[in-house]
N, C-alpha and C positions, 0 to 999 in steps of 0.2 A: 114717669116711668127716664131714667136719663138714658139718650141715646146713643149708642155706639155705634158703629166703630169707629175706631183713628186713623188713618195708613197712613205709611209714611210714603213722599215719594224720592225717587231717584237724591240720592246723596253725590253724583257726581253732575254738575256743574260743564254744560261741554260748546260755553261761547256762542249760546243762542240756541242750541240743539236741545236740551233739557235742563232745567235749575232743579235744585232739589229746595221741597217744600213741606212741609208738613200739612195735614189738612186739619182745618181750626176745628176746635167744640164749635158747638152750633153757633154759639153767642159772637166770638171770633171774628172780628173782622180782620180783612186783607190790608195790611200797609202799601205805602208805594214801592212798590218795587216785589211784591211779593205775587208769589203764581200761583196758580190749581194744583196740586199735585197729581201725580201719573196714577189713574185705579188700579187697583190689584190687577195684576197679573197682566198687567201693560194697558193699552190704548181699548178704550169699550169700541168694538166693533162695528159699524153701521150694519142696517138691513144688510143680507146678504146679496150674492151675485143674482143677474136677471137667469130665471130657469132656460133662457133660449143660448141657442150656440151659434156662432156667425162664422161658417165655413171650417164648421169640429171645434173651433174656441170658444172657451167661456168668455162671457159678457159680461161687464158691468155697467148699467145706468146707459144701454144698447150699444156700448162700444166693446170688440173684440179684444180679447189681451194683448197681440199685437201690437193693437193701438195706444192703448196705456202705456205700454212699455217705451214705444218710439215718442208718446208725449212726457216722459221724464226727460228729453233732452230738448224741452221745447223753451224758446227765450224766456219767458214769462213764467216768472218764479210762481204766479198762482195756480195755474196750471200745470206746474210740475209737481205744487204738492196736491191736487185733486187727482195727478194721476197714482202718486205714490196711495192715496187713502184708499180709491177703486181698488187699486191692485190687492191692497190691505183685506178691503172686502170680500175680497173672490178666494182671501183662505188658501188651502194647500193647493188649490187649484193654480195658483199663480206660482207656480213651483219655475214654468221657466223665468221670470221675472226676478229672479231670487239675484244673480248677478249685476243687473243693471240697478236695484237698487243698493245693491251695495257701495259701487260706483259714485250714488247720489251720498253715500257719508263723506264728500270731499261741496256736497252741497249745501253751505250755512245756513241757504235759506229753503232748502227742502230736510236734511240729515235728520231733524225730530219726528219729520213724518216717512223716511225710509225706515226709520228705527221700527217706528210702530206698527207700519208694516208688516215687516219681517217679522214681527212677534204674533201677527196674527195668520201668514203662511205658517207659523208652526215647526215642529221638529224638522220637515222636509229642509229647512233654511242652515239644522245646527252645523251640518260639515263646512259649507259654505265661511261659515263667518268663526267657525273654529280655526281654517284656512285666517284668516284676517288678523285673530288673536296673533300670530305669529310677523306680522308684519313688521317693517322697520318704523313705520308713520304713526305717529301716536295717538292721531284724531282714529285711525281705523280701528286700534287697539281696541281703545276708549270704547269707544261706537258699537263695535263688535259686543262687547262685554252685557254693553247697555240692550243689545237683541235679544242675549243668551239671556238677559231678568227677564224682559218681557217675556217671553214664551211660556214661563214661569214653570211648574214642576217638573211639564216634559221636555224641558230641557235637561235630565237629569246625569247624561252622555258627556253634560259642559263641565259638571264638576271639578275634575282634575285639570282643565285649563285654567276655570277661573279660579282656582286654590292656589296655581301656580301663579299666576297672576296680581295675588291677591301679595305674594310669600317676597315672588322677586322681582318683578316687574320695578323698571328705573320709577319711571314717570307715576308720580302721586294722584292723578287723572283716575291711570288706568289700573293700580291698587284701590281707588273708592271705588268705580264702578262695579269690578268684581267683588268687592266686601257687597255693596247695594244688590247685586244680582244674584247671590249665593242664600240673601234672603228672600227673594222672589222663589225660590224651587223648592222653599218650605224644608218638608217633613222628607224629601228624596234628597236631602242634603244635610240630614240632622248630625252624618258624623262629623263636620265639618265647622261646627258653632264655636267649637274654643278658636279654631285658626280666626273667626271673625272676631270671637272677644280678644285676641291678643293683639289686635290692629286697633282696639281701640285707645294702644299704648305709641302708634306708629309716629313718628314726630311732626307728620302734615296734619295740619288739625282738618285739611281734607280728606284725608284719608279715614282721620277719627269718627269722621263723621258720616263716611259713607259705611264705617263699622258698626254706628249706632242707626242708620237706615238700617242697614242688612240684620241687627237684631229685630228691631221690628217689622221686619217684614217677618219674621221664624217665629217672633210672638202672635204674629197675628196668623199665621200658619197653625200653630201651637190650639189655640180653639178647636179644633177637630183630632188633634192628632195628641193622646194622653203620653206616648214615646215623647214624644219633639217637645210636648212643656216638658216635661221631667227636666231635658238637656238644657233647655232655656232659663231657666228656673235655677238651675243648681251653679250655671259656668254664666250666663249672661246677667242675672239682677244682682248678683256683688257686685259683678265690671260699669253696671249701666249705675247704679246706685253711688259708685264711686265719680263718674263721669258728671254728676252732679254739683259737683264744686270747679265744670269746667269753667275758664274765665269767657269762653265764648256766648255768649246768652244764646245766640241759635242753637249751637252745640246743649245745652241747657233745655232748650224748649224741646230739642228733638227726643233727649234723653227721656223728658215727663212723657212726652207723646209715647214710647214703646213702653214704658212702665202701664201707665195707664192700659193699653191693647194686651196686657197679661193677667187687670186687675189683680181678683184677691191671692193669687198665687205667687205676684210680687209683694208678701206681706211684710215683707225684709225690709224693703223698700221703704215705709210707712216712713216713719222717722225724717227722712230726706226730703218725702213730698210734704210734708208739712213744714220741713226749713223751708222749701219753696214757695209759699204760701205768702212769704215775705221778700221774693226775690225783687231786685231791684225792676225788673223787663217784667211792662204789664201783661204781656203774652205768656208768660212762664206761670204766673200767678193765676192769670185763667187757666191753662191748662192745667196747672197742678191740682185750681181745686174739680174741675171736669175728670178726671184724674180718681182724684179720693172719692168721688162720686162711684166710679164704676168699681169700685171695692166693696160698695154697699157695705154691710154690717163690720165685714173685716176694716174697716174704715172709722172703729166710729172712739177710737181714741183721737182722732183728729178732727172731731166737734166743734171741741170749745176754741180751737184755731180757726175754724168755718164759719163757727156763728162772729166769733172778731173780721176775720175777712167780711160774710156777708153785712156787718154793720157799719164797719169802718173802713175802708179799704179805695183809696182815693179815686180808682176806676168803678165806674158805671157798671162793666161788663163783666168784670170780676165779682162785684157784691151781687152780681144776678146769678154769677154761673157756680160762688159759695153756698147761695141761698138754695137752689137746685140741689147741689149735692147734699148739702142737712138732709133735705127733704127725702133724698134717695136714699142715704145710708137710714136712718131713724124708720123707713117702711119696710127694711130689710130684716 
């Protein structure tokens, strides 16, 4: 049985804070410079804080909250990162750390950990993050948008601010982060799927990339929300199918991933995915074969092309993936 699921990472690269990535099919190797994706809903939390308290404070790894906040300013980058991770581990109990974690947005060596920590702290961080979305400095708006996405569906109150950033922010990286994060909010943001689709026509490639990531997030969430699935299929599938003609091979790869997340519901894209089996980029061909396998019997018209790929593609990984897709389609 073909394994699911494929997840999209954030589409907004932040100069070492976060980078775009698609989770590959099982057979796909990561090339030089590629990074692993952010898990659904942001960072996976380590085990929770210690059940002890020091002086009325929650603790983690035997240190109290105030000590970890202080360590965010330590001269050693590894120590600062450890502090951010520990604070995220505390969840909502680390609310007093929110201002210090937001200040860490300016710490290029620790901003990713700070973003993840705020996501794990959860909805209690939303008011402060919304204030950062109003700031003049681009990195602050950009990383606040990413952190709001990390919170996931519980950040529904951030939808208006993220939509405003997507439509009006002058910085492409902020618009990209907003598009991607809206997708991470899932069904709570279903009414703004059309706005994310419009971003596929943005003049900036990084914003288009963020829009694909956002639609991928919506597609993943649609697995458990029939209402959202209907919106994504109606609004998103035609736009994603058209985006498979993008000149950027990375964009085409992310589009194929997003369509694969929708499975048979995206059957309208079948001809374009079949064509993607001949893409010049092996990663796109591999992901297209994997996505077609997820379509099951709805992809029976792709069998002859998949068999050709399984027998003739120059890349061993693509041949293996296509062969597995053929087996999966025939079994269903």
